[in-house]
N, C-alpha and C positions, 0 to 999 in steps of 0.2 A: 717103680710106682708102685705107690700105697694101695690096696685093696680095704684097708679100715672103713668099716663103715661108722659114722658119729652117732651115740645113742644118746646124744644132748638133744633137749628138745629143739625144735624146730618151729617158730610161729611160722602161721599160713601165709603172712606177706613174703615170707622170703620162699614159699613153692610155687606160688602162684604171680604172674606178672602180666594177666591181664589185666588187674585192677588198676592199674598206674594213672588210668584216665581220673580216674578217683580221685587222684594225689594234684593232679596237677591244678593249675591256676586258671581253671577254662571256664567260663559261665554255664551251669545248667541248666540243659533247655525247662522253658516253662511249662506246667502243667499243662495236659491239652495234647491234642495232636502234633504236637513237637516234639512227645515224649515216642510214638508208635515207632519208629527207626530202632527206636534202642531193644525191641522187643521183636520177637521172633515171629510175630503172627503171618499167615499167610496175607497175601494182599486185597484188600479189598474186606476180611472179614472183621466181621462188627461183634467185638466180644463186651459185653454186656453182664457178664457171668462170670466174674472172678471168683464172688462167694463160694464155688463148687470146689474146684482145682486151682486158683492160683495163676498168675503167671512169672514166666521168669526171665531179666533182665539179661542179655545178651551179653553182657558183661559177667553175672552172673554164672551163666550156660560156659562161657570161655573157662573161668576159673575151676567151677568143678571139672571140665571135661584136664585141667591139668594136674587137680587133686589126683584124678584117676590112673593119669600118666605117675604120678607120684608111687601111687599104689604097686601100681604094677612093677614095679623100679626094683621092688623085695620087696614079695609079697611076705615072708616071716619080720621082716623088718618092722614094715606096716602095721601087721597085726597085733604083734607081739611088743611093740614098744613107740613106734611112728603116732599113731593116731591117737593117741594118751591123751598128749598135753595142750594138742592143738583142740582138742574133744571138751578137757576141763576149763580150757578158755573160753568156748564158747559158754560153756554151761554156765561163766562168768560173766559173759556179757548178759545172754539172756535174765540172770539173774538180777543184775543193775537194772535192765529195762522195765521186766514186769515188778520190783520192788520187793523182790525177795529178803529175808534177811539173811541168807547161806546161801554158796554157792551149793553145799550138798543138801537145800533143799529142795533144788532141783533136779530133774533128768533129763533123758531124751528117748521119747518113744516113736515109734513111725506115722501115725496119728492121733487123732482123741479119741478115736472109737477104742481102738490099741489100750492106751491109758487107762483109759473108765474101764474094760476091759477089764484088765489086767488088777485093776483096784477094786473092781466087785469081786471077784474071787478071792481075792484074801480074805473078805470074810469069811471068820468060819460058822457059816450059818445054820442056825438051829430050827425047830421046829417052833414058830408062834413069833420069829421073827416078822417086819413086817419092811417092805422097800416102798418108797412113794416116788412114783416118775407122772408124769403130764400124757397128757392125750396128744399134745407136740414133741415128744421126746423123740432125739434123732433113734430112723430107724435100727439103726445096730442096735444103739445101748438099750431102747425100747425091747427090741428082742433077748438082747443081753440078760436084761432082768428075767423074763418071760421066761429063758432057761434055767435060771437059778431055781424059781419058781418051780419049773418044770418037774426040775430031779433033785431036789430037796425038798420032801415031806413036810407042810405045817409053812413053808414060808410063805406067807400073804403081798401079795400086791396093792397097795393102796393107790391109785388112779386123778389127779388134781387136773380138774378138765379147766381148759382156754377155749376159750372163743370170741377171737379178733372179728371187727376190731372192739377194744377194751380199754380201760383208763390201769392208772398204777395202783388208784386207788382201791378199783374195783379185783383187781391182782391180788393186792397184799391184802384188801378185806376179808375176800375169799383164802387164800391161800392161810390166815391166820387162824379162820374156821377149819379147818379141814385139818391143818396140823394138831390144834388142841382135839379134834374127835379122834385123831389115830390114836396121838397121845392116851387119852381115856379113855377107849376100847385094846389095845394093845395088852397083853399079858404082863404082868408085873415082872420087871426084871428084863425083859425082852430087848433087843437089839432094833431100835429102828434107822434106817436109812433115808435119808431125802438125795437123787440127782436133781439136779436146778440149772437149766441153761441160764449162761450171762445173756446170749445171745439167741433164741431160736431161729434156728434154719428154716423152715416153713411153717407158717409166715416166720420174713425176716424181721426179729421185732428185739429191741435191747431192752431187754428185763431189769426192774428193782430185782438183780438179783442177791445186790450185799444187805438189804432188808428182810428180803426171804431168808434170807443164811442165818439172820438178828434172832428170828423168828424161830428159828429151828433150832439154832442155837442153847437160846432162854428155853427152850422143852426138853432138853438136853438129847438132840439128835443129829447123829452125825451127817453132815454133809456132803459131796462130791456137786464139783462144778463142771459140767459141760460148759467150755471157753474154747471152743473150735474156732469159732468166727470173732476173739476178742483180741489174742494180740499184733498188732500192726494196725485195729480200726478202731480200738480205744486206749484210753490209758490204764493201767491198771498198778496198784501199789497191793498188792497181793499180802504183805506182810501186816498189813491191816483191815482185809478184808474177810476175817473170822472162820474160813471156811478152813474144814478137814480136807479135802483133795480139790485141785484146779488145773484142768490140762486144756491145753491151746495148740492149735494146728500153727506152725510156721512157714508152711505152704502156701496157704491160703491170702492171708494179707503181709505177711511181712515179704515175701518175694523169695524167700528160697525152693531148694530144690523138693523134686516131692521124693520120698514123703518124710517128712518131718514136723517132729512136732514135742512138748514138753510136757512133762509131769509135774506138778509143786505139790511139795507136802511138807507141810513144818513136823519136825521131829519130834511131838508128840503125836503124829499121824503113820510115823511110820513104825511104829512096835507092832502093829497090825500088820505091816508087808513084809510077809516071809518068802515070797518067792515072787520071781520076775516070772514072766511068759515068753519061750520057752524056761525051765528054770536053770539058774546060772551052776556054771561046776563049784561056784562061792558058797550057794547055798547052804545053810547051820542045821543043823536038825535042832526041834527051839528044846529046851532043856536049861539047867544052871550053869550049863558052861558055854551059853550060846548069849554073846553079847547082844545089847538091846537090840541093835540091828546092824544088817549091814546090807544095808539093801538097796544102797546107790552102790555100791564096788559089784552089786553082784549086776545091776543096771548096764557097768560100762563093757560090758562083753558075757553074752549069755547065747556067741552063736555068731559064724561067720555072717554080715551083711556088709552092704557098702557103705560104709560112713559119709562119703561125700556129701550125702543128704545134710547131717546134720551139722557137717562145717562148714557147710555153704552157707550157715545162719551169719559168719563173719564178716563173708563177701557183700551180704544181703543188706547189712545192717551200715556198711559203708557206700553202699549204693545207695540207702535212702539218706542218710544223711548227707550225701552229696547232691542230691536235687532237692533238698529241702529242708531235711527233718521230720520227726514225729509229728510232731503239731501241725505243721504244712500239711502234710498229707492226708493227716485226718479232717482237718478244716475242709479242705480244698474235697473233697469226695463227700463229706457230710453233707454240704451246700450245693454240692451236682444234686445228689442223691433226691432232697427234697425238692429243687425248683424241678429235675429231670424226670422226680413222678409226678408232678404238676403237671408237666407239657405230656405224659402221655396218655393221662386221664383225661385232657381236652380233647388231642390228639384222635382217641376212643368214643370220646362224650360217655366215660365210665368215672368212677373213682379211686382215689386212695383211700388206701387202709389206716392211714395215721396222719389226715390232713396238720395237724400240731405240728408232728414232730416228736411229740413225744418219745418214741419207740423208734427214731430213725437213728444211724449213726451211716454206714454205706451202701446200706440198701434200701430198696424204697417197696412196696406192695401195690400195684394198680390191678383192680377190678379186669377183666379181661371181656371183650364186648360180643357175650353169647346172649339171645334172647332167653328171656327167666325162667321158660319152659324147660330151657335147654340144661339152663343151671340144675335143675331141680335134682338128676339122679348122679352118680359119679357113675361114669364108665371108664375102665385103663385105656383104653384104646382112644379116647379121646387124648389123654397126655401124651400118650404114644404118636400121637398124629401130629401136634403141636411141637413135641423135639424133632421130630421130625422134617417138619415143612419149614421150621428155623434153620434147622442147617443145610435143608436144601437153597435157603437163600443169603448162604455163610453170614451167618448171623446165630448166636445163642443169647436167651435170657432162660431162668429156670421158669415153670409154668406148675402151678401146684394146686392142688383142689382143698378147700378148706370152710367150714363152715355154711357148707352148702353153695359156694361160689366157687368158680374159676377164677384163677390170681397168675398174675405175673408179677415173680419176685426180679427186679433190676440192681445188679451191681455195679455201682459207680466207684470207676478209679483212675489213676494220675493222668490216664492215656485220652480218658474221653471227655469230650466236650457237649454241651447241651442238644447240639443238632442230633447226635446220636438217639438220642431219646427219642426224637420225632419220626426219626426215621423208623425205628422199630416198634414204635405205637402204629405205626402207617402201615406196616407190614404186618402185625398181628390183625390191625382190622380186616385184613385180606386173606387172611390163614383163617381165623375164627368162619367168616363165611364158606370159604371153601368149607369148612368141617362141617359146619350146619347142613349143607347141603348132602355131601360125602355119607355124613353118618344116617341120615333119612331115606339115603336109596342102599345102604349097606346090609348084607344078611352076616351080622353076627351076631352067633348062635349063643342060645341064652345063658348055658353054662361060661359062659367070658366075660358074662356079667355079674360085677360085686352090688350088693343092693344099695352101700355105701363107702366111703370111702374107711372109715373105720372097719364094716365090716373085711373090704381089701387089704388093711394094714395087718390083721388078726388071724386074716386065712386070704392068703394071695392065690395061693391055687385055684381057688374058686372065682376069681375077679382076674383069670389067666385071659390076654387078649388074641385075639384072632389074628392066623397069618395070610397074607394076600398072595398067592403061588406064583403067578403071574407078574408080580413084583421082582425084579431082579434084584433088589438091595436088601429082602430076605428080613427085613424087620418088621415086627409086627406094629399094626395099624388098623384102623378103621378100614374096613373089607369094600371096594363098589365092584366085585363081580362074585357070583356066585360059588366061588371055588375057593370055599376056607375050611382051615384046618384047625381047630381049636391049636393053641400052641402052650409049654409051660411057661410059669412066672418068670421065672428062672435067666428066661432069654431076655428080657427089659424092664425094669420096674419105673419106668419113666417117671410117673408120678411120685415117688417118694425116695429121689437120689435129691441129696445135695443142692 
């Protein structure tokens, strides 16, 4: 018997058997609760927070287990040869899905924050350069920009303010004025880079990002689009979007294993990309002998990781096609988010942030039922209490503070139905009432409070919450006893998580 290992490319479908159900002529379940058995949720768990971490269908989990077994059969073969052809195949599938012009415009990264971080760190920043961000920029990206400003003397930050509710017209008018002002005041010849959300995380808002990109391009400003929530939630035609870079998570709305994301960069943009993070062994020093760029090959391997997350894209796309396809998934989630948001608002006697649906894809924002005086000042302990109490009831939706109001961000997914939203609304009515009572009776030290959410984002240590030592969970929350100890911000940033 020969021990010879074939080095011919092996399609993923020849490696995994779990996907056989997707190729049978069986009728897939309809959208809604009929799909719950196809996921691994704990019995009774009400998941209305797909937007943070996504969810893995069982068939994808099983396929990933088989891919991991293949990896372990011969790790040298896998890491030196085996994973490469399937990875290129995944990139080809994603390039087709998102409308890229070429497979070599798209590489895989661990998550959107990593992708945006590596792009931002590849610019050779100089004094006088300007980075434009929004007050709603996702926290890790917001702080990456802050880091670049902190360590590179003279790099400036210009922040565009967004306050929801608003309108597309108001955003675009304000953005145009902001871009014109930055351009007029920036030193001649200096680089300006704008970071734009396609869908803001908190508040969940689908932005007029293509129009914002065009405004920047007309002003000769670089654009990096944080599309963390886009793929799987909206149709993308990246070749026509005009952006210089676009990053999106696959594990949020595309049903892949965590963490998997892609970084799209047209060939012209790749010229500034000198290195991956960590730097690959295929890095080439800039100079006359260096090719225009070899960044795609650098991304292919720059350290030992588990490529199963990236390869899971192939199976996830098969799954999504089997249950109805991208357009049907988008339509179901969009319609459910709009109807569900209205039902939650009715249940809690509050308001939807976006009643006309202009900003809504598959996530909806609803005001929480706190008294007006309670809304007036931000307190990190309230956000933590909301998270803990929702988890204690075996359900979850994001809660956050924006524009002097507490909101919930509710994700609509293919396993949800309208009744789920009413259950959440009723739970939040009770939870918010409990928090008001507990907060009034709590002995939270003054140094555990932030003056506003903006100050908390800038200096989270000053907004640390308190720990109730009598509670065995050991999680920060509003305290109801006098035995309190201030704890560091690193313990839990419930209010600014995705």
